[in-house]
matplotlib code that plots the C-alpha trace (Angstrom):
import matplotlib.pyplot as plt

x = [0.0, 1.3, 1.8, 1.9, 4.1, 3.2, 5.0, 4.2, 6.4, 3.3, 2.2, -1.5, -2.8, -2.9, -3.1, -4.3, -7.7, -5.8, -3.1, -5.8, -8.0, -4.7, -4.0, -7.8, -8.2, -6.1, -7.9, -11.4, -10.2, -9.1, -12.2, -14.5, -12.3, -12.7, -16.8, -16.7, -14.8, -16.7, -17.6, -15.5, -15.4, -17.8, -16.1, -15.7, -18.3, -20.8, -20.4, -21.0, -24.6, -25.2, -24.5, -26.8, -29.6, -29.3, -32.4, -30.8, -31.6, -27.6, -27.1, -25.5, -23.7, -22.4, -19.6, -19.1, -15.7, -16.2, -14.8, -17.6, -20.3, -19.6, -19.4, -22.7, -24.5, -23.3, -24.7, -28.6, -31.1, -34.0, -36.1, -34.0, -32.6, -29.2, -27.2, -26.8, -30.7, -31.2, -28.7, -30.3, -33.9, -32.7, -31.5, -34.4, -36.6, -34.0, -34.9, -38.5, -38.5, -41.4, -39.3, -37.5, -33.9, -31.9, -28.1, -25.3, -22.2, -20.3, -20.3, -20.3, -23.3, -23.6, -27.0, -30.1, -33.2, -36.1, -39.2, -41.5, -43.7, -41.3, -39.8, -36.8, -33.6, -30.7, -27.3, -24.6, -21.4, -18.2, -15.3, -12.5, -12.3, -8.7, -8.0, -4.8, -4.4, -7.0, -8.3, -10.6, -11.3, -14.3, -15.0, -18.7, -20.4, -24.0, -25.9, -29.7, -31.6, -34.7, -37.0, -34.4, -32.0, -28.9, -29.2, -26.3, -26.3, -25.2, -22.1, -20.6, -20.3, -17.9, -18.0, -15.1, -15.7, -12.8, -13.4, -11.1, -11.1, -11.5, -12.6, -12.6, -15.5, -14.9, -16.2, -16.5, -13.7, -14.1, -16.1, -14.9, -16.7, -15.4, -17.1, -16.7, -18.2, -16.8, -17.3, -15.4, -16.8, -19.0, -21.4, -22.2, -22.9, -25.0, -26.9, -27.2, -28.9, -31.2, -32.5, -33.0, -34.5, -37.2, -38.1, -38.8, -40.8, -42.7, -43.1, -44.2, -46.9, -48.3, -48.3, -50.1, -52.6, -53.0, -53.8, -56.4, -58.1, -57.9, -59.7, -62.2, -63.2, -63.0, -65.3, -67.7, -67.8, -67.6, -69.1, -65.8, -62.1, -59.8, -57.1, -54.5, -52.6, -53.4, -57.2, -56.9, -55.3, -56.9, -59.7, -60.8, -64.8, -67.5, -69.2, -71.5, -69.1, -65.9, -63.2, -62.7, -59.4, -58.3, -58.9, -56.7, -53.0, -50.5, -47.7, -45.8, -47.5, -49.6, -46.6, -45.7, -42.7, -42.2, -39.2, -37.3, -40.6, -42.3, -46.1, -48.5, -52.0, -52.7, -55.7, -58.1, -61.1, -63.2, -64.6, -61.3, -57.7, -54.4, -51.9, -47.9, -45.2, -41.4, -38.2, -36.7, -33.3, -33.4, -31.7, -31.6, -33.1, -36.2, -39.8, -42.3, -45.9, -49.0, -52.9, -56.4, -59.8, -60.3, -57.6, -55.7, -51.8, -49.2, -45.6, -42.6, -39.1, -37.5, -38.6, -40.5, -44.1, -45.1, -43.8, -46.2, -49.1, -48.9, -47.6, -47.0, -47.2, -50.1, -49.2, -50.5, -50.4, -47.4, -44.9, -44.4, -46.2, -46.0, -49.9, -50.2, -53.9, -55.3, -58.3, -59.8, -58.8, -60.9, -59.2, -55.6, -53.3, -51.2, -54.5, -54.4, -56.7, -55.4, -56.8, -59.0, -57.2, -59.4, -58.0, -54.7, -55.4, -56.6, -54.7, -57.9, -58.8, -62.8, -64.1, -64.6, -61.1, -59.0, -56.1, -57.6, -54.2, -50.9, -47.4, -46.0, -42.4, -42.0, -41.0, -44.1, -46.3, -44.3, -46.3, -49.9, -49.5, -52.4, -51.8, -49.0, -48.7, -45.4, -43.9, -43.7, -40.2, -40.4, -39.0, -36.8, -35.6, -34.4, -33.1, -30.9, -29.8, -31.1, -32.1, -32.0, -35.1, -37.9, -39.0, -42.6, -44.5, -48.0, -50.9, -53.4, -56.9, -59.0, -60.4, -56.7, -56.7, -53.7, -55.5, -52.1, -48.8, -46.0, -42.2, -39.6, -36.7, -35.7, -35.0, -37.7, -37.8, -39.0, -41.0, -44.3, -43.9, -43.5, -46.6, -48.7, -48.0, -48.4, -51.6, -53.0, -51.7, -53.9, -53.4, -54.8, -56.5, -54.6, -56.6, -56.2, -58.2, -60.8, -61.2, -59.7, -57.6, -55.5, -51.8, -48.7, -45.6, -43.2, -42.5, -39.4, -39.9, -36.7, -35.9, -33.3, -31.9, -30.8, -27.2, -26.2]
y = [0.3, 3.7, 6.0, 10.1, 11.7, 14.6, 17.6, 16.3, 13.2, 10.9, 8.9, 8.1, 5.8, 7.1, 6.1, 6.8, 8.6, 11.1, 12.0, 12.2, 14.6, 16.9, 17.0, 17.9, 20.3, 23.4, 22.4, 22.7, 25.9, 27.5, 26.4, 27.9, 31.2, 30.8, 30.5, 33.7, 35.5, 38.4, 37.5, 38.9, 42.7, 44.5, 45.1, 48.5, 47.6, 46.3, 49.7, 51.9, 50.0, 50.3, 54.0, 54.7, 51.7, 50.8, 50.5, 51.5, 55.0, 55.7, 53.9, 57.1, 58.7, 55.4, 55.6, 59.3, 60.5, 61.9, 65.7, 65.6, 64.2, 67.1, 69.7, 68.5, 68.5, 72.2, 73.3, 73.7, 75.5, 77.7, 74.6, 72.8, 70.1, 69.6, 68.9, 65.2, 64.9, 66.5, 64.1, 61.1, 62.4, 62.3, 59.0, 57.7, 59.5, 57.4, 54.2, 55.1, 56.2, 54.0, 51.5, 48.3, 47.8, 45.0, 45.3, 42.7, 42.1, 40.5, 39.9, 42.8, 44.4, 46.6, 48.0, 47.1, 49.1, 49.0, 51.3, 48.9, 51.7, 53.0, 49.7, 51.0, 49.3, 50.6, 49.4, 50.3, 48.0, 47.9, 48.4, 48.5, 47.3, 48.3, 47.6, 48.7, 48.6, 50.9, 52.3, 50.7, 53.0, 51.4, 52.8, 52.4, 52.9, 53.8, 51.5, 52.4, 49.6, 50.8, 48.2, 45.6, 47.7, 49.4, 53.1, 55.3, 58.4, 62.0, 61.7, 58.5, 59.3, 57.2, 57.5, 56.7, 56.3, 56.2, 54.5, 54.4, 52.4, 54.3, 53.3, 49.5, 51.0, 51.7, 55.5, 57.6, 59.8, 61.2, 60.9, 61.8, 61.9, 61.6, 62.4, 61.5, 62.6, 60.3, 63.2, 61.6, 58.1, 57.3, 54.8, 57.2, 60.0, 57.8, 56.5, 60.3, 61.1, 58.6, 59.5, 63.1, 61.6, 59.6, 62.7, 64.6, 62.0, 61.8, 65.6, 65.4, 62.8, 65.1, 68.1, 66.3, 65.5, 68.5, 70.1, 67.2, 68.0, 71.6, 70.9, 69.1, 71.8, 74.4, 72.2, 72.0, 76.0, 76.8, 73.8, 73.5, 72.4, 75.1, 75.5, 77.1, 76.9, 80.1, 79.5, 76.9, 79.2, 78.6, 81.3, 81.2, 81.3, 82.4, 80.1, 81.1, 84.0, 81.6, 82.0, 78.1, 77.2, 78.0, 75.0, 75.3, 74.9, 74.9, 77.6, 78.1, 75.1, 77.9, 79.3, 75.9, 75.1, 73.6, 71.6, 70.3, 69.9, 71.7, 71.4, 72.1, 71.6, 70.9, 69.4, 71.3, 72.6, 72.8, 69.3, 67.3, 68.0, 66.9, 67.5, 66.7, 67.1, 66.4, 66.9, 70.5, 69.0, 66.5, 63.0, 63.6, 59.7, 61.1, 59.9, 61.9, 61.8, 63.0, 62.5, 63.5, 64.2, 60.4, 60.7, 58.2, 58.7, 57.3, 57.7, 57.5, 56.3, 58.4, 62.0, 63.1, 64.1, 63.0, 59.4, 59.4, 60.9, 58.5, 55.2, 56.0, 53.0, 53.2, 53.8, 50.7, 49.9, 51.2, 51.6, 55.3, 57.1, 54.5, 55.0, 53.3, 51.7, 51.7, 51.3, 54.1, 55.8, 53.4, 50.4, 49.2, 51.6, 49.1, 47.5, 47.6, 47.3, 45.8, 47.5, 44.6, 43.1, 45.1, 48.4, 47.5, 46.7, 50.2, 52.4, 53.8, 52.9, 52.4, 54.7, 51.8, 50.8, 54.0, 54.4, 56.3, 57.4, 58.5, 58.9, 61.9, 63.8, 66.8, 68.9, 68.5, 69.1, 72.3, 73.9, 72.6, 74.4, 77.2, 78.4, 78.0, 78.5, 79.0, 77.3, 79.1, 78.7, 76.7, 79.0, 76.4, 75.5, 78.6, 79.5, 76.5, 77.6, 74.5, 74.7, 72.0, 70.2, 68.2, 65.9, 64.8, 62.0, 63.6, 62.5, 65.2, 64.5, 65.0, 68.3, 69.3, 69.5, 67.6, 64.4, 62.6, 63.5, 61.7, 62.4, 60.8, 62.5, 66.0, 67.1, 66.4, 69.9, 71.0, 68.1, 69.2, 72.9, 71.4, 68.9, 71.9, 74.0, 71.5, 70.3, 73.9, 73.8, 73.9, 72.5, 72.0, 68.9, 66.4, 65.5, 62.1, 60.8, 63.9, 62.7, 64.2, 61.6, 61.3, 62.3, 60.6, 62.5, 64.4, 67.8, 69.3, 72.2, 74.2, 76.0, 78.6, 80.9, 84.5, 85.2, 87.1]
z = [-0.1, -0.9, 1.9, 1.7, 4.2, 5.8, 7.8, 10.9, 10.0, 10.3, 6.9, 5.6, 3.5, -0.1, -3.9, -7.4, -6.2, -4.3, -6.9, -9.6, -7.3, -6.7, -10.5, -11.3, -9.0, -10.5, -13.9, -11.9, -10.4, -13.9, -15.8, -13.0, -13.6, -17.4, -17.0, -15.4, -18.1, -19.7, -23.5, -26.3, -26.8, -29.5, -32.7, -34.0, -36.9, -34.2, -32.2, -35.2, -35.9, -32.4, -32.2, -35.2, -35.2, -31.2, -29.1, -25.6, -24.0, -24.7, -27.7, -29.5, -26.9, -25.5, -28.7, -28.7, -26.9, -24.0, -25.0, -27.9, -25.6, -23.1, -25.6, -27.4, -24.0, -23.3, -26.7, -26.2, -27.8, -26.5, -26.3, -23.6, -26.1, -26.3, -29.7, -28.3, -27.9, -31.3, -32.9, -31.2, -32.4, -35.9, -35.5, -34.4, -37.2, -39.4, -37.8, -38.3, -41.7, -42.9, -45.0, -43.4, -42.5, -41.7, -40.2, -40.2, -38.3, -40.8, -44.4, -47.3, -46.3, -43.6, -44.0, -46.2, -46.1, -48.6, -49.3, -50.8, -52.0, -54.1, -55.0, -54.1, -52.1, -50.6, -49.3, -47.5, -48.1, -46.5, -48.9, -46.1, -42.7, -41.7, -37.9, -36.2, -32.5, -30.9, -34.2, -36.8, -40.0, -42.2, -45.4, -46.5, -50.1, -51.1, -53.8, -54.6, -56.6, -58.1, -60.0, -59.6, -61.3, -59.8, -60.3, -61.4, -58.9, -59.9, -57.9, -56.0, -52.1, -49.7, -46.0, -43.8, -40.1, -37.6, -34.6, -31.5, -28.1, -25.3, -21.9, -23.6, -25.7, -29.5, -30.1, -33.0, -33.7, -36.8, -40.3, -43.7, -47.1, -50.3, -53.6, -56.9, -60.1, -63.1, -65.8, -68.4, -68.0, -71.1, -69.2, -66.4, -68.7, -70.7, -67.6, -66.8, -70.0, -69.8, -66.6, -67.6, -70.8, -69.0, -66.5, -69.6, -71.4, -68.1, -68.5, -72.1, -71.5, -68.6, -70.9, -73.9, -71.1, -69.8, -73.1, -73.7, -70.6, -71.5, -74.9, -72.9, -70.9, -74.0, -76.0, -73.3, -72.8, -76.4, -77.9, -80.2, -79.8, -79.3, -82.6, -81.0, -77.7, -76.5, -76.8, -74.1, -71.4, -68.0, -66.7, -63.3, -62.5, -60.0, -58.2, -55.3, -54.5, -54.6, -57.6, -58.9, -59.9, -63.4, -65.8, -68.7, -69.4, -66.8, -66.9, -70.0, -72.0, -73.7, -75.4, -77.1, -75.0, -71.8, -70.2, -73.1, -75.7, -78.2, -78.5, -81.2, -82.2, -86.1, -88.1, -86.2, -87.4, -84.3, -84.4, -84.3, -83.6, -83.0, -80.8, -80.6, -78.3, -80.1, -78.4, -78.5, -79.2, -82.5, -81.9, -78.1, -77.8, -76.6, -77.6, -79.3, -77.9, -79.8, -79.2, -80.8, -79.4, -78.3, -75.8, -77.0, -76.6, -78.6, -78.9, -81.3, -80.7, -83.2, -81.3, -84.8, -84.6, -87.9, -87.4, -84.1, -86.0, -88.4, -87.2, -83.2, -81.1, -78.8, -75.0, -73.1, -69.4, -67.8, -70.5, -70.5, -67.8, -65.4, -64.3, -61.2, -60.8, -57.2, -54.8, -53.4, -50.6, -48.1, -49.4, -49.5, -51.0, -53.3, -54.8, -58.4, -61.3, -64.4, -67.9, -70.4, -73.4, -75.4, -73.6, -74.3, -78.0, -78.6, -76.0, -74.8, -71.2, -70.4, -67.9, -65.1, -65.5, -65.8, -63.1, -59.9, -59.0, -61.1, -60.1, -61.1, -60.7, -58.4, -61.0, -63.2, -59.9, -59.3, -62.2, -61.0, -57.9, -57.3, -54.3, -51.3, -47.8, -46.7, -43.6, -40.2, -39.1, -35.8, -33.0, -31.4, -34.6, -35.4, -32.2, -32.9, -36.0, -37.7, -41.4, -44.2, -46.3, -45.4, -48.1, -48.3, -49.8, -51.2, -52.6, -54.2, -54.7, -57.6, -56.6, -56.2, -52.6, -50.3, -48.8, -47.3, -46.2, -44.7, -43.8, -46.1, -44.6, -43.1, -39.3, -36.8, -35.7, -38.9, -40.6, -38.6, -39.7, -43.3, -43.1, -41.5, -44.6, -47.6, -46.2, -47.1, -50.6, -53.2, -57.4, -60.6, -61.1, -62.8, -65.9, -67.5, -70.7, -70.0, -66.3, -63.0, -61.3, -57.8, -57.8, -55.8, -55.7, -53.4, -52.1, -51.1, -48.2, -47.9, -44.3, -44.7, -41.9, -42.9, -42.6, -39.7]

ax = plt.figure().add_subplot(projection="3d")
ax.plot(x, y, z, "-o")
ax.set_aspect("equal")
plt.show()
């Protein structure tokens, strides 16, 4: 039998079990200490995501340097909100912008945001993540996709966030922005031109539709169609002591030129007419558009009015003017109504199947404005020297009144004033094939402080 000797000179029985216990005891102690070790520290990328999209009350200030946080807290406006509070409110508004977004701790994509109503997707991708000691530089680029096609931006921005550890926490020390405009890149220039042409074509279609509506109004008042654009100028009418909005042409359409297109009425004898819209610059790659008293619109790819009138292709469905047929306001906003096969074949949409709402560019709706109410500058925003633009999504009713407003972007201190003002704006009704329809568009309201 093995014996163990002790310091008092005595010996006691021992054996493999006691030796095994002696060997395992240190391992058990180390294992216990390891179980109490805190989890791995947060990465700089995780800290950046938490800073702007976290849910904890202090998610923003947690990742600011102590000196920055102290300085921001001292910068307070008349409303008592510090610059830090306002910055936090802006971050919260970005998270509640209406679309859905998802962040990623690893991989090439940092953030993916979708705007289902506009069929748009924005991705922030990580181009570079350089970790060196207590500093990490994260470079991010922006990609915008619409209708599953990546869009070419007017400029290509890149953001670099410099994160440094302070008291074992990653903190944002610097933001730099680099903007690249590839002016000599043929593909870039071609894409920009295509986008410009698309906007001009949408405006030209709206111009032709406006002329058709003005012709119908003129026919109702005089019994014949007007044979000159100048005949269709809008006139206000008195009704029960109130002046109604003009029902004729808007803006400079009566002059025959508008937004890069030339407009003309031909073949008119009072009982019939033809209207054409031809690009002002030949060979620009833009379509020509034409119509007549039937209200059916056609297009010519060569941009010539004579081709359009002789053999123009009927605009069917959403090919050019991107009509969005939706249910009435009381129904689901995304419900759609498809035109019948007969309507697609003739290019004339029957009354019961005509779209109840169209999406129109902001530039076009600016020419539809009858009256505006200027926004009141919020006193707190003025005191805090806050200025900038608020972009609103707006639905204009058949009567020209604003029915619905939502915030797309802008400072949260300025947005309420912009909404209150735009709700009071009045528009000329949008006429399609002789009938007024609702309009889905955007409005930008600018707030600018005078320089002292």
